[in-house]
N, C-alpha and C positions, 0 to 999 in steps of 0.2 A: 503493499501500499503507499509505500515509499514514494510517492511520486505516481505509482499504478501500481493495479492489482497484480502484476504478473508477479514480479520480485515475492509473492509470498507465497504463491504455489508450490514453491519448490521448496518448503520449508513447514519442519511438523507444528503444532499449536502448541509451542513447549515453551520453560522457560529455559531449558540452550536451545530453542530457534529463536528465541527472542535473541537471549544472550547474545549468540551469533551474528544476525543478521541487523539485530540493531542496540548493540552497545550500548552508543549514547543515548538510548530512550530506557535504556532496564537498571533495574540498579535492585539485585536480591539479596536477602540474607535471612537469617532466622532467628530473630529479636522477637519477643516475650507480645510485639505488638506491632503491626506494620499500619502506618500512619499516610496517607495524603489531602493536603490542604490548599486550599487555595481560598485566598479573599474570605477569611476567615471562617470558614467553610468545610469542615474536616469529614472523613470516613476513616472511621476506626475499625482494622481486623484484629479479634482477640486471634495470637498465635501461641495460647498457652503448652502446647505438646510441640512449639519451639521446631516446623519444619519449616523447610527450603519456600521463601513466596517472595516473588517478582513484580516489583511495582514499575508499571513501563508507561510512562508517558506516551500517549495516542494524538491528544492536539498538537500538533506545531513540531512531531518528533517523528511516531509510528506512518502519521496520514498531516499531509503537508499541505494537502491540495485547499481549494475550497469546499468539500461537501461537508456533509454536518458529518459530526463525531463528538464522541464522549471524553471526558478527558482524561481520563484515567485507565486501564488495565490495573490488576490484580489480580496474579497467579499464584494458584498454591500447586507447585511443583509437581507431588506428590499423587495427591490426589487428582491433576488438573481441575480443580472447580477456577472456577473461572467471575469473577467478577467485574463488571465495566460498572463504574463510575463518573458522574456528570456532580460538578462543584456548578451551580449556580443560582443566580442572582432569584427573581420571584418567580420565572416564568417557567410554569411547570412545565407546559406542554412542549414549549422548548426543547425542554432534558428528556421528554420523553421521546422528542424526534427524534434526536443525535444519540440516544440511547441506542431503540429502534434501527435507526441507519447502519449503527456501527455492528453490531452486530449481526445483522443482516450479514455486511458486508465483508467481514470477516469470515462468517457459512462460506461463501462465493469463492473470497480467496486465497481460502486454508486449504492445502492438499488433505490432515486430518484436521477434524474442530470437535470437539467434545461434544456426545450424545444427551451427558449426563454434567448436571452440576453448574450451570452457567446461569449467573444469577446480575440482575439489573437493578443500578442504586443511584438516586440521585438525595443532594446533599443542600438545599436549598434557602435562603437567610430568611422567608417566611412561607410559611404555612400557605399551602393550592388552596384556589377554592374546592370545599368539600365536594359540590357539585360536579367537574372535573374529572374529578379523583372516580366515582364512581358511575357515567354515563359518557366521558368522549370514548368516542371510537381509537385515537390514537392510545391510549392507555392501554382498553381492551386487547389492540395490536398489541402490544409490550408486553401484554402479560399474558397473552396465547402463547406467543415469541416463547417466553422464556420457560414459560409452561412445559410445552412441547421439548425443550432441551433441559428437562429434571430443574427446572429453580425456579424463582419469580420473581417478582420488580414489588422493592420496598422507595421507601423514600423518608427522609428525616428531615429536621430544621436544623441549621449550621452544623449538627451534628447529627454524624448516624454510627454508630456504635452495638448494634444486634449479632452481628454474623462472628461463627470462631470458624476457623480454622483445623 
């Protein structure tokens, strides 16, 4: 996805694949918590079992095109659980669109993409309108997509930290 989707097909969707292909976008460690943050919004993954986890900057690093994409991918190396993370202001629907487009693009672009354990997370500066969460077609589409991949979609305001590696 670095300039084109062609580069992705030669590599597997794995920590090693990202480390080899995008070393400048990928930071891996076995810390007890893995955090991604931007503009006072924060996603935290509890890694009490000290698994290898990679934080991968998607926006402006793995994907540098003008297409909609989320900010980060947090990949648990052993289980291959993938957390697509968008850290957003108050535009909930835009965050949903960015997550959906990134996941779909990665499904098409990677030779091997997880069929289980794909999660979408949005961290917003303000709570979204309740009506948008329940009835918007774009939200339903994202929920259906990640459910088909053995995951779910959840969001938080300012900080999200409910996931465990």
